[in-house]
C-alpha positions in Angstrom: 0.0 0.0 0.0 3.0 2.4 0.6 6.7 2.2 0.2 7.0 2.2 4.0 5.7 -1.4 4.0 8.6 -2.7 2.0 10.4 -5.6 3.7 13.9 -5.4 2.0 14.8 -9.0 3.0 12.0 -10.3 0.8 13.1 -8.5 -2.4 16.3 -10.1 -3.7 14.4 -13.1 -5.1 11.4 -11.0 -6.4 10.3 -8.8 -9.2 9.2 -5.5 -7.9 6.9 -3.0 -9.8 6.9 0.5 -8.3 3.8 2.5 -9.0 3.5 6.3 -8.5 0.6 7.3 -10.8 0.7 11.0 -9.8 3.4 11.4 -11.1 6.8 9.9 -10.8 6.5 6.6 -12.6 4.1 8.1 -15.2 6.6 10.8 -15.9 9.6 8.5 -15.9 7.9 6.3 -18.5 7.2 9.4 -20.6 10.8 10.7 -20.4 12.2 7.4 -21.4 9.6 6.8 -24.1 10.3 10.2 -25.6 13.9 9.5 -26.4 16.0 10.6 -23.4 19.5 9.1 -23.7 19.8 8.2 -20.0 17.2 8.6 -17.2 18.3 8.6 -13.6 15.6 8.3 -10.9 17.2 9.4 -7.7 15.9 9.5 -4.1 17.2 12.9 -2.9 18.4 16.3 -4.0 21.8 15.4 -2.8 21.9 12.3 -4.9 20.6 14.3 -7.8 23.6 16.7 -7.5 26.1 13.8 -7.2 24.7 12.1 -10.3 24.5 15.4 -12.3 28.2 16.2 -11.5 29.2 13.0 -13.3 27.3 13.9 -16.5 28.0 16.3 -19.4 26.3 19.5 -18.3 25.6 20.4 -22.0 23.2 17.4 -22.3 21.8 17.4 -18.8 18.3 18.1 -17.6 17.2 18.1 -14.0 13.5 17.6 -13.2 11.0 16.7 -10.5 9.4 18.1 -7.4 9.8 18.2 -3.6 6.6 18.5 -1.5 4.6 19.0 -4.7 6.6 22.1 -5.6 8.9 22.6 -8.5 12.5 22.6 -7.4 14.3 25.9 -7.5 17.0 26.0 -10.2 15.8 22.8 -11.9 15.0 22.8 -15.6 11.7 21.0 -15.4 8.9 20.0 -13.0 7.1 16.7 -12.4 4.5 16.7 -15.2 4.8 14.4 -18.2 3.9 17.0 -20.7 7.1 19.0 -19.8 9.2 16.1 -21.2 8.3 16.2 -24.9 10.5 14.5 -27.4 12.0 17.8 -28.6 12.9 18.6 -25.0 14.4 15.3 -23.8 15.6 13.6 -27.0 19.2 12.6 -26.6 19.5 14.2 -23.2 20.5 12.8 -19.8 17.6 13.4 -17.3 18.1 13.3 -13.5 14.6 13.0 -11.9 13.8 13.3 -8.2 10.4 13.3 -6.4 9.1 13.3 -2.8 7.6 9.8 -2.9 8.0 7.9 -6.2 11.7 8.0 -6.7 12.2 7.2 -3.0 10.0 4.1 -3.4 12.3 3.1 -6.3 15.3 3.5 -4.1 13.7 1.5 -1.3 13.2 -1.4 -3.7 16.7 -1.2 -5.2 17.8 -4.6 -4.0 15.0 -6.4 -5.9 16.1 -9.0 -8.4 14.2 -7.0 -11.0 12.8 -3.5 -10.6 10.1 -2.3 -13.0 8.5 1.1 -13.5 4.7 0.8 -13.7 1.7 3.1 -14.1 -1.7 3.2 -15.7 -0.4 3.9 -19.1 1.8 0.7 -19.3 -0.2 -1.5 -16.9 -1.1 -4.1 -19.6 2.4 -4.2 -20.9 3.8 -4.7 -17.5 1.4 -7.6 -16.9 2.4 -9.2 -20.3 6.0 -8.8 -19.4 5.6 -10.4 -16.0 3.8 -13.4 -17.4 6.3 -13.9 -20.2 9.2 -13.5 -17.9 8.3 -16.5 -15.8 8.7 -14.6 -12.6 7.3 -16.4 -9.6 7.5 -13.7 -6.9 6.0 -10.3 -7.5 5.6 -7.3 -5.2 3.7 -4.3 -6.5 4.7 -1.3 -4.5 2.4 1.7 -4.2 4.6 4.8 -3.5 1.8 6.5 -1.5 2.1 10.0 -0.1 4.1 10.7 3.0 3.4 7.2 4.2 -0.3 7.4 3.5 -2.4 5.3 1.2 -3.4 7.0 -2.1 -6.2 5.7 -4.3 -4.4 6.5 -7.6 -1.4 4.3 -6.8 -3.7 1.5 -5.5 -5.7 1.8 -8.8 -2.5 1.5 -10.8 -1.5 -1.6 -8.9 -5.0 -3.1 -9.2 -4.9 -2.5 -13.0 -1.6 -4.3 -13.3 -2.7 -7.2 -11.2 -6.0 -7.4 -13.0 -4.3 -7.6 -16.4 -1.9 -10.2 -15.0 -4.8 -12.3 -13.5 -6.7 -12.6 -16.7 -7.1 -16.1 -18.2 -6.4 -17.6 -14.8 -2.7 -16.9 -14.7 -2.6 -16.2 -11.0 -5.0 -19.0 -9.8 -2.2 -20.9 -8.0 -0.5 -17.8 -6.6 -0.6 -16.7 -3.0 -2.0 -13.2 -2.6 -1.8 -11.0 0.4 -4.9 -9.0 1.6 -3.9 -5.9 -0.4 -3.6 -7.9 -3.6 -7.0 -9.4 -3.0 -8.5 -6.0 -2.5 -6.8 -4.7 -5.6 -8.4 -7.4 -7.7 -11.8 -6.5 -6.2 -11.3 -2.8 -7.1 -10.3 -3.6 -10.6 -13.4 -5.7 -11.1 -15.7 -2.9 -9.8 -14.1 -0.1 -11.9 -12.8 -1.8 -15.1 -13.2 0.8 -17.9 -13.9 3.5 -15.3 -10.4 4.2 -14.2 -10.6 7.9 -15.0 -13.7 8.2 -12.7 -11.7 6.7 -9.8 -8.8 9.1 -10.4 -11.1 12.1 -10.5 -12.7 11.1 -7.1 -9.4 10.9 -5.2 -7.8 13.8 -3.3 -5.1 14.3 -5.8 -7.5 14.0 -8.7 -9.6 16.8 -7.2 -6.5 18.9 -7.1 -5.8 18.3 -10.8 -9.3 19.3 -11.7 -9.4 22.3 -9.5 -6.1 23.5 -11.0 -7.1 23.2 -14.6 -5.0 20.1 -15.2 -7.8 17.8 -16.5 -5.8 17.1 -19.7 -2.9 15.8 -17.6 -5.3 13.7 -15.6 -6.6 12.1 -18.7 -3.0 11.4 -19.9 -2.1 9.7 -16.6 -5.3 7.5 -16.7 -5.0 6.3 -20.3 -4.7 2.6 -19.6 -2.6 0.8 -22.2 -1.3 3.9 -24.0 2.3 2.6 -23.8 3.8 -0.8 -24.6 7.1 0.1 -23.0 8.3 -1.5 -19.7 11.3 0.2 -18.2 13.5 -1.4 -15.5 16.0 0.2 -13.2 19.5 -1.2 -13.5 22.5 0.5 -11.8 20.5 3.6 -11.1 19.1 4.3 -14.6 16.3 3.1 -16.8 16.6 0.6 -19.6 14.0 -1.5 -21.5 13.2 -4.5 -19.4 15.1 -7.5 -20.7 14.0 -10.3 -18.3 16.0 -12.3 -15.8 16.2 -15.7 -14.2 13.6 -15.8 -11.4 13.2 -17.5 -8.1 10.8 -20.4 -7.3 8.6 -18.7 -4.8 5.0 -18.2 -5.8 3.8 -15.0 -4.3 1.8 -11.9 -5.5 1.4 -9.0 -3.2 0.4 -5.3 -3.4 
């Protein structure tokens, strides 16, 4: 339900999917998809500076947010539309946020660490099924340690896609995963409605960001599945998996 629930000792044999629908994983997917040369999700401003110092400043962009505010001195904020192909193409992007990139850092010792959101949820599910992974943790980034409906919806969409055709019938599921499946059944095809009803969704609507809300909630818009390897994104390639059958959210 939140990154604070991560149990690091369980992750080395597992595939982890981190979900931060508003906005970190959605924006990271967009940055990578739009042609950035290298994308570095980092947990803190200090780490962002350290990574940036090792890169060519002429091709470097720094983006993200802290406490929902644009970071002073940074090139870009947290919104996907800021990272158009003509902006990020061929560039190195260092990206830091309050919750999402910290969740990525907290899951860094996973056997495989994937970036998931509403836009690539079906693609993530297809990848997980094809990879033969037998232990999956879907981590909702949450907000300051609190549950957020948008991240839970993103997780439920991934698990719902993965569970079609009986794929997960023999898997163990924790209570959160069971509730995620229930949410997905109730609101399949109405994901945008759920996003609009949440606290963050209300903020988007009240601040004239309805177009961005629709972008975030466009299920299946992307077929790309990024993974984090050595601190930067690459297209997920698949790895040998463990033998533990477990699906949790």
